[in-house]
N, C-alpha and C positions, 0 to 999 in steps of 0.2 A: 667612200669610193662611189663615183657616179655610175649608175647601171646603164648598160646599153639597152637598145630596144629589141634585142634578140628574143626569139620565142622561148629559148631556154630560160632566160632570166625571168620572163613574164610568167612562165608556168611553174618555175621552181622556187621563186623567191617572192616576197611581198613587194607590192608596187612602191617604188621610191624614185623620186627625182630630186636633184639638188640644184639650187641656183646660187651662184656666187655673188653676194651683195657687198658693195664696198663699205657699207656702214656696219652691218651685223655679221658679216662673214657668210657662212652657208645657211641658206633657207631651205628647209625640207618640205617637199610636197609628197605626201604619202597616201593620198586618197585619189583614186581614179576620177571621181566626180569633180573634185576641185581642179585636177589637171585638165579635164575636158572644158571646164568653165574658163580657165586661164587661156586655153588654146582657141576659144571662140573668137570670131572676128569682132564682136562687140567689145570684148576685153582687150584684144590686141590693138584696137584703135587708140587705146590710152598711151601707147608708145609714141604717138604722134601729137600728144598734147602736153605742153610744158607745165610742170607743177606750179611754177612761180611766174607764169606769163612773161612779162617783159623785164623782170628783175635782172636778167642777164646783161642788160645794157648798163647796169651799175656793178653787178657782181658777175664777171664773165663765167664763173664756174656754175652758175645757177641754171644749168640746162637740163636738169633731171626731169623726168616725166611723171605723169599721173600713174603710169604702170609701176615705176620705181616705188612710189609712195604707197600704193595699195598693197604691193607685195611686202613692203616693210611693216605696214599695219597688220597684215595677216600674220607675219612672224611674231609680232608683239602679242597679238591675240592668242596665238598658240602658247606662248610662254605664260600669259595671264591665266588661261584656262587650266594649264598644268599646275600652276601655283595654287589656285583656288581648290582644285581637286585634291592636292596633297594636304590641304587643311581640313579635309573631310566634308567639303561643300559638294552636294550631290549634283553632278552634271553628267548626263548620259552622253554616249558617243554621238548620237544623232544631234543633240544640242550643241556639242562641240563643233561638229561639222557645219551645222547651220550658222553658228556664230561666226565661224571662219568665212563662210560664203558671204554673209551679210557685210563683213568689213571689207572683203575683197571687192565687192560691187558697190560700196557706199558712194563712190565718186564716178561711177560709170556714165552718169548723165551729164558730166561736164562737157561744155562746148569748147571751141577753139580758145586758147589762151585763158582757160579756166575762169576765175572770178572776174577778170578784166572786162569781159564782154557779156557777162550774165545780164539778162533782161534786155540786151540790145538786139541780139539775133532772134531770140525767142522771147517776145514781150510777155511780162506778167507770169513768168513761169520759172520757179527756182530749180536749180540743178537736181535737188533731191526728188522733186516730182518726176523728172525725166529718168532718174536712177530707178525709181520704183516702177515706172512703165517698162523699162528695159528688163528689170528683174522679173516682172510678170511675164514678159515675152519669153525670157529664158526658161521660166518655170514651165511654160507650155511645151517648149522644145525638149525639156528634160523630164517630161511626164510627171510633173508635180514634185520633183525632188527638191525644189527651192521654197516650198510652201512655208516651212518652219523658219527659214532664213528671212523670208518676207515679213513674217509675224514679228520676229525679233527686230528687224529694221524699222518697222512701223510702230513699235512699242505695244503690240497687242499680245505678245507672249507673256504668260503669267510670271515667269522668272525675270523680274525687272532688271536685275543686275546684268543680264546678258545684253539688254539694250544699252545700258549705261556704259558698257565696255565699247560699244559701237559709237554711241553718241551721248556724251555727257561731259562733265567738267574734268574728269580724269580718264577720258576714253583713249584707246590706243591710237586713234586717228591723230589726236593732238601730240601724243608722245612721239609718234613717228615724224610728223611734219616739222616739229621743232628740232628734233635730233638731226633729221635729214637735211633740212634747209640750212641749219647751222653748218653742217659738214660741207655742203656744196658751195655755200657762200663764203665760208671761212670766218664767219662771225661767231666768235667763241662765246659771246654773251647768251647765245641760244642753247648752249649745252645744258642738258638736264640729266639727272641721275635716273633715267628710265628703268634701269635694272633694279635699283633699290626700291623705287615706287612700286614696281610689279611685285617684288618680294613682300611688300608690306600690304598688298591688297587683301581685303577680306569681305565677307558678306555678313550683314547683321540685319535681322528682320526683313530679309529679302532684298536689301539694298546694298549697293557697292560702297564700301568705306575703306579707310586706311587705318592701320594700327598707329598708335600714338608715337612710336619710334620714327615714323616717317614725316613728322610735322615739318622739320627743316627742309626735307627734300621737296615737300609740296609747296612750301613758301618759295623755294628757289625755282620750282617749275612755273609758278605764277609770275614771278618777277622776270624770268627769262622770256616768258611769252610777251610781256609788256615791252621789254627791250627789243625783242625781235620785230614787233609791230612798228615801233618808231624808227628803228635802225634799218629794217629791211622791207617789210610789207608796205609800210606807209612812208618810206624814204621819198623825199620830195622829187627826186629825179625819176624814180619808178612811177610815182603818182603822175608826173607830167606825161611820161610816155604812154601810160595806160589811158589817161584821159584824152590824149591825142588820138589814140586808136578808136576810142568811142566816138569822138567827133568826126573821124573819117567815115565811119559807117553811117552816122547820122547825115553827113553830107551826101553820101551815095544815095540814101533813101530820098533825100530832098531833091536831088537831081533827077532821079527816076520819076518822081511825082510831077516834075516839070516837063517830062517827056524826053529826057536825054537818054538815049539807048546806048551811048558809047561806053557807059559804065558796065554793061553786061559782060560777064566773063564765062558764060556757058557752063556753070557748075552749080552745085547745091548751095553754095554761099549766096550767089545771085538770086536763086529762087526764094530763099528765106528773106533776103533784104528787100526784094521787090514785091513781096506778098504774093508770089506766084504759086505758093503751096496751097492746095485745096484740101478741105477736110480738116479734122482735128489732129492734134499732135500724135495721138495714138496710131492714126492711120499713116503717119509720115515718119515713124521711128526709123525705118530702114534708110530713108533719105537723110535723116539727122545723123545717123551713124557714119555717113560718108564725110561728114565735116570734121576737119581737124586744123591744126595750125598752118599746115602747108597751103590750104585753100586761101587763108588770109594773107600770107606772105606773097603768094603768087599774084593775088589780086592787088596788093599794094604796089607791086612792080608794074602791073598793067595801068593802074590809076595814076602812077607817078608821071605818066606821059599824057595825062588827060588835058584837054583844052581848058578845063575849068581850073583857074589859077589856084583857088583855095584848096581844092582836093589834091592837085598835083603838089602844092607846097607842103601840105601835111604829110603826104605819103613819102616824099623825098626826105623830109625831116626825120621821120621815124626810121626809114631804111638806112639813113646815113648817120643816125644818132645826133642830129642837130636839133635838139629838143627845145620846147618852149621853156623859158625861165619860170621859176616858181618862187613865190614869196610866201612864207608861213608866218602867221601872227596869232596872238591870243584874242584879238578883237575882230569882229566882222569887217570885211573889206568895204571901204566907203564907195559910194556910187561915183564920186568924183574921180577916185583913183581908177576905177574900172573904165570909165569913159576915156580917161587919159590914155590908158594902156590900149584900148580899142583903137583909138586914133593913131597912136604910134605904131601899133602892130599892122594896121592896114597899109600904112606908108612903107614900112620895112619889107612887107611881103608882096607889095604891089597888088593888093586886092581892094575891092570897094569897101567902104565903111559899113555897108549893109551886111557884108559877109564877115566882118571882123568878130562876130559872135563866136566863130569857130576857132579864132586865134587868140582871143583874150576873154577869159571867163573865170568865175569864182566857184568855190565849193568849200566843203568842210570835211575834216578827217577826225574821227572819234576813236579813242583807245581807252578801254576800261581794264583795270587790273583784275578786279573780282567784284561781282555783284552778289552780296549775301542775301538779297531779297528774292531773286528768282534763279539763282545758281547756288548749288550746295556741294561743298566738299566736306563730308562729315568725318570726324576723327573718332575712332572707337578706342576708349581708354581701358586700361587693365581692369578697372573696377566695374566695367560694363556700361559706363555712362557714354553718351554720345554728344559731341559738341561740334558746331560749325568751325571751320578753320579760322574764321575771323573772331571767334569768341574764346580761343584758348589763351592761357596766361601769357603775357608779354607778346601777343600776336603781332607779327610784322604786317599781316594783311588786316589792318584795322579799318575803321570807318573812313578816315581821311584818304587812305590809299585806295579805297573801294570806289571813290568818286570818279566818274569818267573825265578824261582829259580831252578837250576839244580844241582843235586848231583850225583856223580859217586860212584858206590859200587863194592866191590869184595866179593864173598862168597867162603868159603873154610872150610875144616875140621879142627877144632880147637884142 
């Protein structure tokens, strides 16, 4: 039963809030500190950032947010910590709370449309760096209550397995986004047995591992991840839309450098795009937290009426889902084909050949199933021995499947 906020309940019963999640059912928040963090404007901003950027243009149901995902990851972290504790692994209450906070805030530094615009709005800065800055800011506001969570997040805390639950090959982050993205897209290939994997988690010599009974579940988890990348995250139409969005912001920057003030939208997005932000990023965290997907969409509508034909064409194309065509192949795109597509794209869009770089371009997409050399999922066998998942008998994840698959693409006006 969900408790009301009455003084009677607060004074007579333990703190408890429940959230109804479409994937897992009820998620329980039973610690006041965690509830305060969730209620903070920095965290609530995640409601306005889509988890899968522009994937909804291919999968209409993929409109869930970073807030959905982080709450789901928090729920799985709660289950994982309870499971490990039940197996006699020592985890204090403070460590449990801190690990939950670390996973709740692991994506708090994402900008609009998540990964699609990373390094475009804030150059040379990964979202994890911004997440850490925001966590430190919150730590100050909460009088040092997040210090251990920050140590876990940054891999400085002695108990290595706590960090591995937040960021590792079997972290609860991946378990949730595969489960959740599969649910919202309707792509059943992404379904994993997260509940069985969590039940099989253990700690050996301070590191997170899985019991040997979970071998097949882990192999399914890795294969599902690969299928989701090609079928969803790197779907050619999603790729086209996200690269068009990148080109739009690059065009806006170029126009501003030429002195075109018509692109100004009087918001935080314009300030970052035009380089009007002074000082370092730590001094502009409050401004950054004003950015979300709505700023970009509103700007696209403004720019779709621009006198610049290239910018207007790209914006209208994204808004109306009239996207660039994409061709994927195993070999690099030839220069001759690129030049051919640039010429035809400039003619079809009615822009100059000099501006065709924004309408016809190449790139590459890489997908790796599992890298046994710098990524480890270790299996703990009943006899106490430990082996990498790629080294077990009759392993599905063997050397050949561990090699990365690279595809080259060209986008152009169809």
